[in-house]
RODO-2510 file (C-alpha; in nm, 4 decimals, decimal comma):
residues 217
     n   res          X          Y          Z
     1     m    10,3289     8,1493     8,0151
     2     k    10,2885     8,5090     8,1316
     3     k    10,0728     8,5793     8,4357
     4     i     9,8524     8,8904     8,4412
     5     l     9,6716     9,0321     8,7437
     6     v     9,3466     9,2201     8,6736
     7     i     9,2318     9,4519     8,9539
     8     e     8,8793     9,5770     8,8823
     9     d     8,5834     9,6293     9,1152
    10     q     8,3141     9,5852     8,8483
    11     a     8,2550     9,2108     8,8143
    12     p     8,1346     9,2098     8,4476
    13     m     8,4367     9,4158     8,3378
    14     r     8,6709     9,1968     8,5427
    15     r     8,5342     8,8777     8,3870
    16     n     8,5456     9,0242     8,0359
    17     l     8,9082     9,1315     8,0663
    18     a     9,0089     8,7955     8,2113
    19     l     8,8325     8,6086     7,9313
    20     m     8,9973     8,8138     7,6554
    21     l     9,3401     8,7561     7,8064
    22     e     9,2858     8,3849     7,8741
    23     m     9,1795     8,3330     7,5130
    24     e     9,5239     8,4645     7,4123
    25     g     9,6991     8,2119     7,6353
    26     y     9,7756     8,4285     7,9379
    27     t     9,7336     8,3019     8,2927
    28     v     9,4983     8,5477     8,4647
    29     a     9,4373     8,6216     8,8317
    30     t     9,1751     8,8735     8,9433
    31     a     9,1093     9,0959     9,2436
    32     e     8,7938     9,2940     9,3239
    33     n     8,9571     9,5927     9,4931
    34     g     9,2897     9,7654     9,5359
    35     r     9,3748     9,6234     9,8770
    36     i     9,3235     9,2655     9,7617
    37     g     9,5062     9,3476     9,4397
    38     v     9,8177     9,4672     9,6230
    39     e     9,8170     9,1527     9,8364
    40     a     9,7857     8,9360     9,5232
    41     a    10,0635     9,1201     9,3398
    42     l    10,3067     9,0906     9,6296
    43     r    10,2175     8,7252     9,6857
    44     d    10,1927     8,5935     9,3300
    45     k    10,4450     8,8154     9,1440
    46     p    10,2543     8,8550     8,8141
    47     d    10,4318     8,9639     8,4967
    48     l    10,1924     9,2575     8,4457
    49     v     9,9091     9,4332     8,6296
    50     i     9,5945     9,5837     8,4758
    51     c     9,4230     9,8049     8,7312
    52     d     9,1136    10,0234     8,7491
    53     v     9,1664    10,3754     8,8855
    54     m     8,8441    10,4348     9,0794
    55     m     8,7943    10,1550     9,3326
    56     p     8,6852    10,1140     9,6956
    57     e     8,9311    10,0664     9,9834
    58     l     9,2379    10,1567     9,7740
    59     d     9,2256    10,3280     9,4359
    60     g     9,4523    10,2567     9,1431
    61     h     9,6902    10,5406     9,2248
    62     g     9,7341    10,3916     9,5715
    63     v     9,7936    10,0476     9,4224
    64     v    10,0706    10,1590     9,1872
    65     q    10,2367    10,3733     9,4550
    66     t    10,2409    10,0785     9,6931
    67     l    10,3813     9,8390     9,4336
    68     r    10,6447    10,0868     9,3168
    69     g    10,7580    10,1164     9,6784
    70     e    10,8307     9,7428     9,7073
    71     s    11,1567     9,6150     9,5608
    72     s    10,9933     9,2971     9,4281
    73     t    10,7334     9,4898     9,2257
    74     a    10,9099     9,8216     9,1632
    75     t    10,9464     9,7640     8,7890
    76     l    10,6329     9,5537     8,7356
    77     p    10,4559     9,6636     8,4125
    78     f    10,1367     9,8441     8,5137
    79     i     9,8412     9,9468     8,2958
    80     f     9,5632    10,1710     8,4264
    81     l     9,1996    10,1347     8,3232
    82     t     8,9711    10,4337     8,3622
    83     a     8,6486    10,5820     8,2367
    84     r     8,8203    10,9184     8,2183
    85     s     9,0461    11,0370     7,9360
    86     d     9,1497    11,3749     8,0745
    87     k     9,5174    11,4389     8,0010
    88     a     9,5835    11,5738     8,3494
    89     d     9,4529    11,2500     8,4977
    90     v     9,6731    11,0529     8,2587
    91     r     9,9745    11,2529     8,3741
    92     i     9,8957    11,1866     8,7397
    93     g     9,8820    10,8141     8,6728
    94     m    10,2077    10,8176     8,4800
    95     n    10,3802    11,0162     8,7525
    96     f    10,2699    10,7572     9,0052
    97     g    10,4441    10,4957     8,7919
    98     a    10,1890    10,3573     8,5454
    99     d    10,3269    10,2346     8,2131
   100     d    10,0131    10,2731     8,0065
   101     y     9,6592    10,4059     8,0295
   102     l     9,3509    10,2602     7,8617
   103     v     9,0077    10,4230     7,8604
   104     k     8,6964    10,2108     7,9195
   105     p     8,5333    10,0419     7,7468
   106     v     8,8494     9,8724     7,6228
   107     n     8,8320     9,6768     7,3013
   108     r     9,0206     9,3526     7,2557
   109     d     9,2767     9,4814     7,0060
   110     d     9,3755     9,7831     7,2179
   111     l     9,4013     9,5707     7,5312
   112     l     9,6176     9,3034     7,3724
   113     a     9,8382     9,5596     7,1985
   114     a     9,9029     9,7370     7,5282
   115     v     9,9755     9,4124     7,7119
   116     e    10,2085     9,2789     7,4434
   117     s    10,3911     9,6115     7,4158
   118     r    10,4482     9,6445     7,7899
   119     l    10,5618     9,2865     7,8326
   120     a    10,8034     9,3276     7,5427
   121     r    10,9413     9,6517     7,6888
   122     a    10,9878     9,4892     8,0283
   123     e    11,1784     9,2022     7,8704
   124     a    11,3961     9,4430     7,6726
   125     v    11,4846     9,6459     7,9823
   126     e    11,5602     9,3288     8,1770
   127     a    11,7845     9,2084     7,8955
   128     r    11,9774     9,5368     7,9027
   129     v    12,0162     9,5194     8,2786
   130     q    12,1309     9,1572     8,2605
   131     e    12,3843     9,2470     7,9936
   132     a    12,5221     9,5257     8,2091
   133     a    12,5156     9,2982     8,5127
   134     s    12,7266     9,0307     8,3464
   135     n    13,0416     9,1831     8,4944
   136     g    12,9200     9,1609     8,8533
   137     s    12,6628     9,2882     9,1000
   138     f    12,4432     9,5531     8,9413
   139     h    12,1525     9,7433     9,0934
   140     p    12,0515    10,0545     8,8969
   141     d    11,9014    10,3331     9,1088
   142     f    11,6246    10,5157     8,9205
   143     s    11,5462    10,7571     9,2046
   144     s    11,7268    11,0557     9,0513
   145     h    11,8241    11,1786     8,7064
   146     e    12,1222    11,3785     8,8348
   147     p    12,3896    11,1093     8,7727
   148     l    12,2932    11,1147     8,4047
   149     m    12,4006    11,4771     8,3768
   150     s    12,7575    11,3432     8,3775
   151     f    12,6988    11,2727     8,0082
   152     g    12,6856    11,6494     7,9483
   153     l    12,3067    11,6470     7,9324
   154     t    12,0833    11,9313     8,0368
   155     n    11,8604    11,8780     8,3385
   156     r    11,5596    11,8134     8,1122
   157     e    11,7506    11,5726     7,8871
   158     a    11,8649    11,3781     8,1930
   159     e    11,5025    11,3512     8,3088
   160     v    11,4017    11,2182     7,9674
   161     l    11,6839    10,9623     7,9648
   162     l    11,5949    10,8430     8,3155
   163     w    11,2485    10,7399     8,1956
   164     v    11,3751    10,5970     7,8663
   165     a    11,6131    10,3786     8,0681
   166     q    11,3060    10,2365     8,2440
   167     g    11,1468    10,1366     7,9144
   168     k    10,9136    10,4335     7,8680
   169     s    10,8077    10,5317     7,5149
   170     n    10,8252    10,8884     7,3816
   171     a    10,4541    10,9272     7,4485
   172     d    10,5048    10,8024     7,8052
   173     v    10,7901    11,0462     7,8656
   174     a    10,5849    11,3323     7,7267
   175     a    10,2929    11,2522     7,9587
   176     i    10,5143    11,2103     8,2634
   177     l    10,7174    11,5275     8,2119
   178     g    10,4363    11,7453     8,0819
   179     m    10,5727    11,8090     7,7343
   180     s    10,4627    11,7306     7,3819
   181     e    10,5705    11,4071     7,2200
   182     k    10,7532    11,6136     6,9579
   183     t    10,9572    11,7832     7,2323
   184     a    11,0371    11,4461     7,3889
   185     k    11,1653    11,3239     7,0521
   186     q    11,3778    11,6371     7,0143
   187     h    11,5327    11,5833     7,3559
   188     l    11,6005    11,2210     7,2703
   189     g    11,7745    11,3218     6,9461
   190     s    12,0015    11,5532     7,1424
   191     i    12,0693    11,2758     7,3934
   192     f    12,1700    11,0361     7,1147
   193     a    12,4115    11,2948     6,9758
   194     k    12,5731    11,3635     7,3127
   195     l    12,6062    10,9938     7,3982
   196     g    12,7283    10,9037     7,0507
   197     v    12,4593    10,6395     6,9989
   198     e    12,1983    10,5788     6,7307
   199     n    11,9038    10,4288     6,9173
   200     r    11,7191    10,4277     7,2488
   201     n    11,8376    10,0805     7,3500
   202     a    12,2017    10,1890     7,3347
   203     a    12,1191    10,5093     7,5237
   204     a    11,9276    10,3149     7,7877
   205     l    12,2136    10,0715     7,8377
   206     q    12,4597    10,3557     7,8971
   207     a    12,2126    10,5097     8,1398
   208     v    12,1585    10,1959     8,3487
   209     e    12,5331    10,1434     8,3675
   210     v    12,5750    10,4903     8,5202
   211     l    12,2735    10,4465     8,7466
   212     g    12,4211    10,1197     8,8719
   213     r    12,7393    10,2796     9,0013
   214     p    12,7754    10,3456     9,3757
   215     r    12,6816    10,7024     9,4641
   216     k    12,8919    10,9227     9,6855
   217     g    12,7559    11,0415    10,0151
***
């Protein structure tokens, strides 16, 4: 049973989100501010975090930055909740490491679709990493896209592939890198051609294999 941590300072919203998720069979833990949320995430190791952006003590951007800086939670699926839908704010959240972004008030179908999608992506990435790790110790380093340029990719294509290797969708990549989704798809098509693959899973597997190699210097 998947465990979800909801970090939200508004009690009615927090209870509503928890109820919707519990009715779908998820185990839900809650936290009323960012500081408590970080402590809960590091202690309880949930499978996914849903976090408000504007909160006292530590806002959502601070929460995701903190969790991305810890090895145990660096790849934890993370969904932001916000009352704002400005694209620049979305981009900031994605750059900090969020996987998805839902605007309040969130309806049940959108919430569950986002949760299911992010859990499925996390499982798919983990499966790829485990497959690549079957031959020995394997620790992909996602800190730089430069090793991916060894495939003959342009700088921008390597940036796109770095995020795809971490399970990001085309829309995610577009938001993170400040491009249109159409441009992200075009880059991905070029990446497929250069790698000689037909889908994003195959491209991501090649990427994590390269990112798992020891780096010089």
